[in-house]
C-alpha positions, 0 to 999 in steps of 0.5 A, a space after each residue: 214307361 221304362 225303368 222303375 216306377 212307383 205310384 205316388 200312393 206307394 211312395 206315401 205308404 212307404 213314408 208312413 212306414 218310416 220311423 225317422 227322418 234318417 230312414 226317409 233320407 235313405 229311401 229318397 237317396 235310394 230312389 234317386 240312385 235307381 232313377 225311380 219315376 213317381 207316377 202321380 194320380 190323374 183323372 184316368 187313374 182316379 176313374 179306374 180306382 173308382 171302378 175297382 172300389 165299386 167292383 171289389 170293396 164289398 166283395 173283397 174289402 179293397 181299400 182306397 190306396 190299393 185301388 189307386 195303386 192297382 189302377 196306376 199299374 193297369 193304366 200304364 200296363 205295368 207289372 205290380 210288385 207286391 208282398 201282399 198279393 191278396 189285395 190285388 189278385 181280384 183285379 183282372 188284367 193286372 200282372 202281379 209279381 210277388 215279392 218275398 223279402 
């Protein structure tokens, strides 16, 4: 995949952090101007997320959203940009780029 992509789960998490409709509109305009592609969950992503939960939930308390985001990145061979790498460092074959605002 070319360009800037995000998981639909990431998009949902960003919306959950919005304080009002204005912030949401700013996010939507920004993503549109950047030509952001939203990657939706499919069967392959779901299967990988299930595997990640079975492997990492009990040992590392991986959460559902994080397993879906990680499985999206690994399914498409994408780097994961995150400010919270502790949620993802247990996942093998996941390339993580740490973002520090």
